[in-house]
LOVO-30432 format. One record per residue (C-alpha): x, y, z. Coordinates in nm, 4 decimals. Each point is the difference from the previous one (the first is absolute). Layout:
! residues N
NODE;X;Y;Z
...
! end
This chain:
! residues 385
NODE;3.8933;0.1896;-8.4606
NODE;0.0192;-0.3712;0.0865
NODE;0.3321;-0.1791;-0.0147
NODE;-0.1274;-0.2445;-0.2535
NODE;-0.1538;0.2553;-0.2407
NODE;0.1834;0.1281;-0.3041
NODE;0.2350;0.2681;0.1065
NODE;-0.0007;-0.1117;0.3585
NODE;0.3712;-0.0531;-0.0004
NODE;-0.0352;-0.3642;0.0640
NODE;0.0197;0.0520;0.3842
NODE;-0.0738;-0.3369;0.1530
NODE;-0.0899;0.0284;0.3706
NODE;0.1527;-0.3472;0.0504
NODE;0.3302;0.1127;-0.1382
NODE;-0.0225;-0.1970;-0.3180
NODE;0.0871;0.2821;-0.2333
NODE;0.1438;-0.2172;-0.2710
NODE;-0.2854;-0.2356;0.0064
NODE;-0.2175;-0.0045;-0.3088
NODE;-0.3554;0.1007;0.0317
NODE;-0.1237;-0.3254;-0.1393
NODE;0.1945;-0.2057;0.2672
NODE;-0.1816;-0.1725;0.2789
NODE;-0.0949;0.1497;0.3477
NODE;0.2791;0.1109;0.2373
NODE;0.1734;-0.2510;0.2281
NODE;-0.1413;-0.0004;0.3565
NODE;0.3328;-0.1022;0.1530
NODE;0.1677;0.2926;-0.1606
NODE;-0.2656;0.2469;0.1287
NODE;0.0479;-0.1261;0.3595
NODE;0.3750;0.0361;-0.0365
NODE;-0.0417;0.3551;-0.1150
NODE;-0.2363;0.0734;0.2996
NODE;0.2614;-0.1524;0.2385
NODE;0.2754;0.2128;-0.1415
NODE;-0.2114;0.3141;0.0555
NODE;-0.0775;-0.0929;0.3616
NODE;0.3653;-0.0693;0.0511
NODE;0.0846;0.3415;-0.1279
NODE;-0.2404;0.1559;0.2501
NODE;0.1768;-0.1721;0.2948
NODE;0.3615;0.0694;-0.1062
NODE;0.0560;-0.2344;-0.2877
NODE;0.1183;0.0915;-0.3439
NODE;-0.1629;-0.0917;-0.3276
NODE;0.2674;0.1390;-0.2338
NODE;0.1481;-0.3457;-0.0969
NODE;-0.2055;-0.3055;-0.0048
NODE;0.2908;-0.2257;0.0767
NODE;0.0916;0.1649;0.3313
NODE;-0.3427;0.0772;0.1582
NODE;-0.1196;-0.3648;0.0758
NODE;0.1638;-0.0287;0.3489
NODE;-0.0965;0.3630;0.0933
NODE;-0.3556;-0.0423;-0.0745
NODE;-0.0244;-0.3192;0.2042
NODE;0.1639;0.1576;0.3001
NODE;-0.2235;0.3085;-0.0129
NODE;-0.3039;-0.2180;-0.0167
NODE;0.1071;-0.1853;0.3201
NODE;0.0646;0.3368;0.1662
NODE;-0.3571;0.0981;-0.0929
NODE;-0.1500;-0.3095;0.1431
NODE;0.1980;0.0413;0.3225
NODE;-0.1039;0.3709;0.0340
NODE;-0.3629;-0.1017;-0.0671
NODE;0.0262;-0.2588;0.2680
NODE;0.1546;0.2346;0.2535
NODE;-0.2670;0.2730;-0.0687
NODE;-0.2793;-0.2617;0.0295
NODE;0.1390;-0.1293;0.3164
NODE;0.0043;0.3383;0.1563
NODE;-0.3398;0.0868;-0.1130
NODE;-0.1158;-0.3376;0.1323
NODE;0.1589;0.0631;0.3349
NODE;-0.1344;0.3456;0.0316
NODE;-0.3521;-0.1260;-0.0917
NODE;-0.0091;-0.2295;0.2965
NODE;0.0357;0.2775;0.2663
NODE;-0.3177;0.1291;0.1611
NODE;-0.0925;0.1938;0.3267
NODE;-0.2583;-0.1185;0.2606
NODE;-0.1346;0.2869;0.2207
NODE;-0.0577;-0.0246;0.3747
NODE;-0.3720;-0.0304;-0.0432
NODE;0.0292;-0.2628;-0.2791
NODE;0.0803;-0.3669;-0.0363
NODE;0.1172;-0.1812;-0.3223
NODE;-0.1108;-0.3553;-0.0917
NODE;0.2620;-0.1692;-0.2306
NODE;-0.0890;-0.2802;-0.2381
NODE;0.2772;-0.2033;-0.1696
NODE;-0.1002;-0.1901;-0.2999
NODE;-0.3687;0.0673;0.0920
NODE;0.0292;-0.1584;0.3514
NODE;0.0098;0.1865;0.3314
NODE;0.3570;0.0641;0.1036
NODE;0.0110;0.2566;0.2918
NODE;-0.1375;0.3268;0.1363
NODE;0.2251;0.3009;-0.0010
NODE;0.0265;0.2362;0.2895
NODE;0.0463;0.3726;-0.0409
NODE;0.3326;0.1035;-0.1644
NODE;0.1993;-0.0318;-0.3143
NODE;-0.0295;-0.3462;-0.1594
NODE;0.0972;-0.1808;-0.3228
NODE;-0.1547;-0.2869;-0.1887
NODE;0.0870;-0.1490;-0.3267
NODE;-0.2230;0.1316;-0.2748
NODE;-0.1871;-0.2345;-0.2332
NODE;0.0205;-0.2872;0.2445
NODE;-0.1552;0.1894;0.2976
NODE;-0.3170;0.2111;0.0339
NODE;-0.0393;0.2535;0.2876
NODE;-0.3333;0.1291;0.1337
NODE;0.0365;0.3056;0.2308
NODE;-0.3075;0.0582;0.2203
NODE;-0.0816;0.2819;0.2510
NODE;-0.0845;-0.1826;0.3229
NODE;-0.0456;0.2990;0.2354
NODE;-0.2375;0.2276;-0.2032
NODE;-0.3561;-0.0007;0.1308
NODE;-0.2141;-0.0477;-0.3038
NODE;-0.3757;0.0675;-0.0271
NODE;-0.2786;-0.1478;-0.2084
NODE;-0.3181;0.2065;-0.0020
NODE;-0.3281;-0.1558;-0.1154
NODE;-0.3681;0.0650;0.0098
NODE;-0.3082;-0.1575;-0.1381
NODE;-0.3704;-0.0977;0.0717
NODE;-0.0618;-0.3068;0.2005
NODE;-0.2821;-0.1884;0.1656
NODE;-0.0410;-0.0130;0.3688
NODE;-0.1563;-0.2806;0.2216
NODE;-0.3522;0.1709;0.0078
NODE;0.0174;0.0233;-0.3867
NODE;0.0838;0.3774;-0.0206
NODE;0.2381;0.1462;-0.2427
NODE;0.2842;0.2202;0.1345
NODE;0.3016;0.1716;-0.1455
NODE;0.3017;-0.0565;0.2299
NODE;0.3413;0.1586;-0.0788
NODE;0.3131;-0.2024;0.1299
NODE;0.3691;0.0711;0.0093
NODE;0.2478;-0.2882;0.0625
NODE;0.3446;0.0881;0.1372
NODE;0.2624;-0.2789;-0.0564
NODE;0.3727;-0.0498;-0.0753
NODE;0.2173;-0.2902;-0.1117
NODE;0.0838;-0.2441;0.2823
NODE;0.1576;-0.2945;-0.1852
NODE;0.1807;0.1203;-0.3104
NODE;0.0710;-0.3518;-0.1261
NODE;-0.3700;-0.0982;0.0018
NODE;-0.0935;0.3405;-0.1413
NODE;0.2228;-0.0531;-0.3051
NODE;-0.0278;-0.3681;-0.0629
NODE;-0.3287;-0.1374;0.1326
NODE;-0.2593;0.2200;-0.1773
NODE;0.0249;0.1533;-0.3397
NODE;-0.1763;0.3245;0.0974
NODE;-0.0108;0.0441;0.3721
NODE;-0.1723;0.3468;-0.0267
NODE;-0.2890;-0.1430;-0.2101
NODE;-0.0363;-0.2824;0.2459
NODE;-0.0254;0.2465;0.2852
NODE;-0.2717;0.1978;-0.1805
NODE;-0.2127;-0.2997;-0.0620
NODE;0.0503;-0.1377;0.3531
NODE;-0.0885;0.3355;0.1570
NODE;-0.3253;0.0247;-0.1991
NODE;-0.0924;-0.3536;0.0885
NODE;0.0741;0.0413;0.3633
NODE;-0.1941;0.3298;0.0238
NODE;-0.3119;-0.1377;-0.1775
NODE;0.0086;-0.3100;0.2236
NODE;0.0012;0.2054;0.3270
NODE;-0.2438;0.2584;-0.1161
NODE;-0.2362;-0.2746;-0.1253
NODE;-0.0251;-0.1392;0.3489
NODE;-0.0613;0.3572;0.1631
NODE;-0.3159;0.1984;0.0271
NODE;-0.0207;0.3289;-0.1796
NODE;-0.0384;0.1955;0.3282
NODE;0.3303;-0.1361;0.1366
NODE;0.1773;0.0727;-0.3348
NODE;-0.1178;0.3712;0.0053
NODE;0.0678;0.0651;0.3702
NODE;0.2281;-0.1326;0.2692
NODE;0.0419;-0.3384;-0.1574
NODE;0.2795;0.1102;-0.2476
NODE;0.2839;-0.0636;0.2409
NODE;-0.1067;-0.3540;0.0507
NODE;-0.0317;-0.0476;-0.3687
NODE;0.3469;0.1392;-0.0603
NODE;0.1474;-0.2526;0.2511
NODE;-0.1849;-0.3006;-0.1557
NODE;0.1038;0.1085;-0.3515
NODE;0.3656;0.0364;0.0959
NODE;0.0037;-0.3382;0.1480
NODE;-0.1828;-0.1694;-0.2815
NODE;0.2238;0.1766;-0.2640
NODE;0.3208;-0.0972;0.1711
NODE;-0.1184;-0.3680;0.0062
NODE;-0.0697;0.0223;-0.3767
NODE;0.3431;0.1508;-0.0690
NODE;0.1804;-0.2586;0.2197
NODE;-0.1777;-0.2800;-0.1841
NODE;0.1004;0.1326;-0.3435
NODE;0.3547;0.0491;0.1273
NODE;0.0369;0.3584;-0.1135
NODE;0.2410;0.1138;0.2696
NODE;-0.2168;0.3139;0.0737
NODE;-0.0721;0.1132;0.3426
NODE;-0.3109;0.2043;0.0702
NODE;0.0701;0.2895;0.2212
NODE;-0.3459;0.1342;0.0363
NODE;-0.3470;0.0336;-0.1571
NODE;-0.1742;0.3331;0.0122
NODE;-0.3784;0.0088;-0.0832
NODE;-0.1361;0.3466;-0.0559
NODE;-0.3582;0.1126;0.0510
NODE;-0.2426;-0.2294;-0.1848
NODE;-0.2634;0.1604;-0.2083
NODE;-0.3355;-0.1326;-0.1180
NODE;-0.1030;0.0197;-0.3682
NODE;-0.1096;0.3448;-0.1232
NODE;-0.3670;-0.1047;-0.0355
NODE;-0.0446;-0.0538;0.3738
NODE;0.2705;0.2323;0.1483
NODE;-0.2490;0.2465;0.1397
NODE;-0.1855;-0.2662;0.1996
NODE;0.3283;-0.1315;0.1344
NODE;0.1118;0.3612;0.1007
NODE;-0.3228;0.0282;0.1948
NODE;0.0674;-0.3243;0.1762
NODE;0.3561;0.0989;0.0878
NODE;-0.1188;0.3423;0.1304
NODE;-0.2630;-0.1808;0.2168
NODE;0.2689;-0.2312;0.1449
NODE;0.2185;0.3061;0.0791
NODE;-0.2962;0.1737;0.1704
NODE;-0.0577;-0.3185;0.1994
NODE;0.3602;-0.0121;0.1095
NODE;-0.0135;0.3713;0.0965
NODE;-0.3104;-0.0412;0.2073
NODE;0.1600;-0.3024;0.1777
NODE;0.2974;0.2082;0.0795
NODE;-0.2128;0.2818;0.1344
NODE;-0.2130;-0.2384;0.2087
NODE;0.3250;-0.1577;0.1396
NODE;0.1287;0.3513;0.0852
NODE;-0.3203;0.0908;0.1807
NODE;-0.0039;-0.3369;0.1896
NODE;0.3621;0.0786;0.1068
NODE;-0.1094;0.3258;0.1393
NODE;-0.3235;-0.1274;0.1775
NODE;0.1066;-0.3321;0.1349
NODE;0.2790;0.1174;0.2248
NODE;-0.2282;0.2673;0.1565
NODE;-0.2714;-0.2527;0.0554
NODE;0.2388;-0.2473;0.1495
NODE;0.1292;0.2740;0.2420
NODE;-0.3505;0.0902;0.1061
NODE;-0.0859;-0.3634;0.0545
NODE;0.3139;-0.0407;0.2032
NODE;-0.0813;0.3032;0.2092
NODE;-0.3503;-0.1370;0.0689
NODE;0.1346;-0.3413;0.1007
NODE;0.2338;0.1722;0.2393
NODE;-0.2707;0.2218;0.1347
NODE;-0.2158;-0.3139;0.0557
NODE;0.2862;-0.1682;0.1649
NODE;0.0503;0.2923;0.2274
NODE;-0.3777;0.0192;0.0884
NODE;-0.0038;-0.3681;0.0610
NODE;0.3036;0.0346;0.2372
NODE;-0.1606;0.2909;0.1740
NODE;-0.3411;-0.1726;0.0492
NODE;0.1791;-0.3171;0.1239
NODE;0.2100;0.1996;0.2467
NODE;-0.3113;0.1998;0.1235
NODE;-0.1915;-0.3195;0.0473
NODE;0.2765;-0.1639;0.1864
NODE;0.0296;0.3075;0.2162
NODE;-0.3690;0.0092;0.0688
NODE;0.0039;-0.3763;0.0827
NODE;0.2842;0.0532;0.2303
NODE;-0.1659;0.2953;0.1736
NODE;-0.3274;-0.1955;0.0388
NODE;0.1830;-0.2859;0.1561
NODE;0.1666;0.2387;0.2507
NODE;-0.3384;0.1617;0.0634
NODE;-0.1555;-0.3297;0.0608
NODE;0.2519;-0.0885;0.2519
NODE;-0.0622;0.3267;0.1852
NODE;-0.3791;-0.0511;-0.0168
NODE;0.0270;-0.3324;0.1516
NODE;0.1804;0.1627;0.2936
NODE;-0.2363;0.2991;0.0494
NODE;-0.3232;-0.0176;-0.2123
NODE;-0.1840;0.2957;0.1421
NODE;0.2918;0.2510;-0.0274
NODE;0.0868;-0.1260;-0.3395
NODE;-0.3568;0.0353;-0.1356
NODE;-0.0218;0.3627;0.1311
NODE;0.3340;0.0897;-0.1560
NODE;-0.0993;-0.1492;-0.3274
NODE;-0.3256;0.1906;0.0024
NODE;0.1659;0.3209;0.0722
NODE;0.2686;-0.0511;-0.2705
NODE;-0.2730;-0.0835;-0.2442
NODE;-0.1944;0.3146;0.0775
NODE;0.3064;0.2105;-0.0349
NODE;0.0653;-0.1468;-0.3434
NODE;-0.3596;0.0509;-0.1081
NODE;-0.0269;0.3563;0.1418
NODE;0.3381;0.1012;-0.1536
NODE;-0.1277;-0.0659;-0.3525
NODE;-0.3420;0.1761;0.0648
NODE;-0.0572;0.3791;-0.0220
NODE;-0.3427;-0.0276;0.1848
NODE;-0.0849;-0.0592;0.3623
NODE;-0.3375;-0.1136;0.1329
NODE;-0.0410;0.0489;0.3823
NODE;-0.2780;-0.1771;0.1853
NODE;-0.0846;0.1704;0.3322
NODE;-0.0918;-0.2332;0.2783
NODE;-0.3486;0.0574;0.1208
NODE;-0.0957;0.2082;-0.2980
NODE;-0.1873;-0.0539;-0.3269
NODE;0.2104;0.2141;-0.2283
NODE;0.3256;-0.0953;-0.1711
NODE;0.2525;0.2724;-0.0817
NODE;0.1707;0.0026;-0.3293
NODE;0.3375;0.1660;-0.0255
NODE;0.1276;0.0819;-0.3586
NODE;0.3609;-0.0134;0.0988
NODE;0.1191;0.0359;-0.3571
NODE;-0.1695;0.3379;-0.0341
NODE;0.1353;0.1089;0.3419
NODE;0.3523;-0.1066;-0.0985
NODE;-0.0113;0.1871;-0.3305
NODE;-0.1347;0.3179;0.1641
NODE;0.2612;-0.0165;0.2827
NODE;0.2802;-0.0662;-0.2407
NODE;-0.1018;0.2783;-0.2305
NODE;-0.0147;0.2400;0.2945
NODE;0.3287;-0.0909;0.1872
NODE;0.2278;-0.1798;-0.2405
NODE;-0.1287;-0.0638;-0.3599
NODE;0.2777;-0.2487;-0.0637
NODE;-0.1175;-0.2233;0.2781
NODE;-0.3224;-0.1910;-0.0952
NODE;0.0123;-0.3191;0.2041
NODE;-0.0338;-0.0803;0.3721
NODE;0.1978;-0.2609;0.1973
NODE;-0.1497;-0.2711;0.2155
NODE;0.0632;0.1981;0.3234
NODE;-0.1764;0.2997;-0.1321
NODE;-0.3024;-0.2136;-0.1062
NODE;-0.0018;-0.1664;0.3459
NODE;0.0147;0.3442;0.1809
NODE;-0.2868;0.1265;-0.2181
NODE;-0.2141;-0.3063;0.0850
NODE;0.0748;0.0287;0.3701
NODE;-0.0890;0.3726;-0.0068
NODE;-0.3242;-0.0617;-0.1857
NODE;-0.0914;-0.2799;0.2381
NODE;0.0564;0.2180;0.3108
NODE;-0.1893;0.2884;-0.1597
NODE;-0.2960;-0.2318;-0.0829
NODE;0.0109;-0.1369;0.3555
NODE;-0.0194;0.3497;0.1576
NODE;-0.2878;0.0940;-0.2361
NODE;-0.1865;-0.3082;0.0944
NODE;0.0461;0.0609;0.3722
NODE;-0.1152;0.3543;-0.0428
NODE;-0.3212;-0.1082;-0.1782
NODE;-0.0760;-0.2473;0.2684
NODE;0.0422;0.2641;0.2754
NODE;-0.2457;0.2302;-0.1930
NODE;-0.2467;-0.2790;-0.0155
! end
């Protein structure tokens, strides 16, 4: 039942129990006074008599304000503490302007007037990307790339660019397309990827430095490029042919390494043999020349004796190398032929099978014996006649 309805007991919430229903609205000052009295009662004041609670309510209100200020100050002080890890750096802005860079450790800055940005400067971050791009020879290739980077200048990273990560992505795509656009497809798909990675890293770092992002590119990894699906089979055949070419080159090089040293050894041996033969012939010629000069000197002293000796020595050399002897009998018309080789073989087989040659003395004895025998036979025939 409402307080102003019939039978409600005339319970006025503003404390005007004796006020008539038809009177005006309640007094605002009186309502505020009632509220102050209630608050004073909560903090130790008394509202039993209206005359004695004026000073108590004022003191309790002051206590409330002081307590609120103390609690707020403590909260404000605690809110300003923060921790910077060893791998982090903190950029402090005061009233929106750069103030300082905090090193690792426990720090404090006044809240509301300062703003702190904590950035990890040692973590190696990665940005993977891939896409279709056009090469110098107007071919389309899909080239995956991974950029490894970290924060080098924390102040530039926080203040110069609104979104450094987004700037890195755009710069990486631009640098990659620029380098691939000036490279032929064969180089992109084969051994030219390392060169492309070096050029992309340099160009990307130049872009980031010009933007002032504070990012340092640690490395650019370019994975295996792939042609579009429509022509992948043809490109696989080309790659396989190149691998076969490289394999055959290696095999040919291995064969050359095994053959060339042997050929060089043989050629060196032939050169040494030729040099030895040249030295031998030269020495023999010099010896023959020296012997001829000595013989010439002796010939000038005794020509007849020298001629006879030369003739005999020549016959000995000729007869030594011959296995047949022809004997011309003086005063006769027949010439005797002696097959010494057959005679030697028969004599050797009968006496000593291991001995199959005759010395010069033996040949001379045989010749003398044959000559004497022929002379006796000739004399006998003449006596008969």
